[in-house]
C-alpha positions as CSV (number, residue, x, y, z in Angstrom):
1,M,123.5,-25.8,-115.9
2,R,121.7,-27.7,-113.2
3,V,119.3,-25.8,-110.9
4,T,118.6,-27.1,-107.4
5,R,115.4,-26.5,-105.4
6,E,117.1,-23.7,-103.7
7,G,117.9,-22.2,-107.1
8,L,114.2,-22.4,-108.0
9,T,113.2,-20.7,-104.8
10,A,115.8,-18.0,-105.3
11,G,114.5,-17.6,-108.9
12,A,110.9,-17.2,-107.6
13,T,112.0,-14.7,-105.0
14,G,114.0,-12.8,-107.6
15,A,111.2,-12.8,-110.1
16,V,108.7,-11.5,-107.6
17,A,111.1,-8.9,-106.2
18,A,111.9,-7.7,-109.7
19,L,108.2,-7.6,-110.6
20,L,107.4,-5.6,-107.4
21,L,110.1,-3.1,-108.4
22,L,108.7,-2.8,-111.9
23,T,105.0,-2.5,-111.0
24,G,104.7,-1.7,-107.3
25,C,102.5,-3.8,-105.0
26,G,99.4,-3.6,-107.3
27,G,95.9,-3.4,-106.2
28,P,92.7,-5.3,-106.4
29,G,91.5,-6.4,-109.8
30,G,90.2,-9.4,-111.6
31,A,89.0,-10.9,-114.8
32,G,85.9,-9.3,-116.3
33,A,84.3,-9.7,-119.7
34,E,87.7,-11.1,-121.1
35,D,86.8,-14.5,-119.5
36,D,84.5,-14.9,-122.5
37,K,87.4,-14.5,-125.0
38,V,90.0,-16.9,-123.5
39,P,91.8,-18.9,-126.2
40,A,93.1,-22.4,-125.7
41,T,96.1,-22.4,-123.3
42,A,99.3,-21.7,-125.3
43,T,102.3,-24.1,-125.1
44,G,105.9,-23.9,-126.2
45,S,109.2,-22.3,-125.5
46,L,109.7,-19.0,-123.7
47,E,110.4,-17.4,-127.0
48,H,107.2,-18.8,-128.6
49,L,105.1,-17.7,-125.6
50,A,106.7,-14.2,-125.8
51,S,105.9,-14.0,-129.5
52,E,102.2,-15.0,-128.7
53,A,102.2,-12.3,-126.0
54,K,103.7,-9.8,-128.5
55,C,106.8,-9.0,-126.5
56,D,110.6,-9.2,-126.9
57,P,111.8,-11.2,-123.9
58,D,114.7,-9.9,-121.9
59,I,116.1,-13.2,-120.6
60,Q,117.1,-13.1,-116.9
61,T,117.5,-16.8,-116.1
62,D,118.5,-19.4,-118.6
63,A,118.8,-22.8,-116.8
64,D,117.8,-26.4,-117.4
65,E,114.9,-26.2,-114.9
66,I,113.7,-22.6,-115.5
67,R,113.9,-19.9,-118.1
68,Q,112.7,-16.5,-117.1
69,A,112.4,-13.2,-118.9
70,V,111.1,-9.7,-118.3
71,C,108.6,-8.7,-121.0
72,K,106.8,-5.6,-122.0
73,N,104.0,-5.1,-124.5
74,T,101.1,-2.7,-125.0
75,D,99.4,-4.3,-121.9
76,G,102.3,-3.6,-119.5
77,K,105.4,-5.2,-118.0
78,F,105.4,-8.8,-116.7
79,I,107.6,-11.7,-115.9
80,L,107.3,-14.8,-118.1
81,A,108.8,-18.1,-116.9
82,T,108.9,-21.6,-118.4
83,F,109.7,-24.8,-116.5
84,A,111.1,-28.2,-117.4
85,T,108.6,-30.0,-115.2
86,D,105.2,-29.5,-113.7
87,R,106.6,-30.1,-110.3
88,G,109.2,-27.3,-110.7
89,Q,106.5,-25.0,-111.9
90,R,104.3,-25.7,-108.9
91,E,107.2,-25.3,-106.4
92,W,108.1,-22.0,-108.0
93,L,104.5,-20.8,-107.9
94,N,104.0,-21.9,-104.3
95,E,107.0,-19.8,-103.2
96,A,106.3,-16.8,-105.5
97,K,102.6,-16.5,-104.4
98,D,103.7,-15.8,-100.9
99,Y,104.8,-12.4,-102.2
100,G,101.4,-11.5,-103.7
101,G,100.8,-10.6,-107.3
102,S,98.6,-11.9,-110.1
103,Y,99.6,-15.0,-112.0
104,L,98.6,-16.5,-115.3
105,V,99.3,-20.2,-115.3
106,G,99.7,-22.5,-118.3
107,S,101.3,-25.8,-119.0
108,K,104.9,-25.4,-117.7
109,W,104.7,-21.6,-117.9
110,V,103.7,-18.7,-115.7
111,A,103.2,-15.0,-116.4
112,V,103.3,-12.6,-113.4
113,G,102.2,-9.0,-113.4
114,E,99.6,-6.4,-112.5
115,P,96.0,-7.7,-112.6
116,G,95.1,-5.8,-115.7
117,T,98.3,-6.9,-117.5
118,V,97.7,-10.6,-116.6
119,T,94.0,-10.4,-117.6
120,A,95.0,-9.0,-121.0
121,L,97.7,-11.7,-121.4
122,R,95.0,-14.3,-120.8
123,G,93.3,-13.1,-123.9
124,R,96.4,-13.9,-125.9
125,L,97.8,-17.0,-124.0
126,G,94.8,-18.6,-122.4
127,G,95.7,-20.2,-119.0
128,T,94.2,-19.9,-115.5
129,M,94.3,-16.9,-113.3
130,E,95.7,-17.3,-109.7
131,K,96.2,-14.6,-107.0
132,G,99.1,-14.5,-104.6
133,A,98.8,-13.7,-100.9
134,S,97.7,-10.2,-99.9
135,H,100.1,-8.5,-97.5
136,H,98.1,-5.2,-97.3
137,S,96.9,-5.0,-93.7
138,G,95.9,-1.3,-93.7
139,G,98.3,-0.5,-90.9
140,S,100.8,2.2,-90.8
141,G,103.6,-0.1,-92.0
142,G,105.9,0.7,-89.1
143,G,108.5,-1.9,-88.6
144,G,109.5,-1.2,-85.0
145,D,113.0,-0.9,-83.7
146,E,115.5,-2.8,-85.8
147,T,117.9,-3.1,-83.0
148,A,115.4,-5.3,-81.1
149,H,115.6,-8.0,-83.8
150,S,118.2,-10.7,-83.4
151,G,121.2,-10.2,-85.7
152,H,121.1,-6.4,-85.5
153,H,123.5,-4.6,-83.3
154,S,123.7,-0.9,-82.8
155,G,127.1,0.4,-83.1
């Protein structure tokens, strides 16, 4: 199966949407004393990384360019994705980070989850922590009148 750039973008959007449904928006958090216990960054297949993370991967996407699974271990739920190329990984990350979240990034793999989950995974998989964009403005969250947006007609 060949995956196009649009497919990678759709995969990133789907992964982040699924993660937000699994975990909610998440809150502030970060690495603490666990930084002192970070192992060398793990490498390998999605199944190998899942084994290192002590989870049984539920494969959601199995394509040439990206393999993606939902995982759950004692630390929490997370998305684990592996990539055929560094460029594909970076494009996926750039798209996904627009949706917020906490990311653990290794060589051709990414884990996405709540800050505490990702920090705990770092103790198992190594890698670098990255944060997505924050969309919390503190406002009421009101979206206005949908009929005022183009493409919406009242009927």
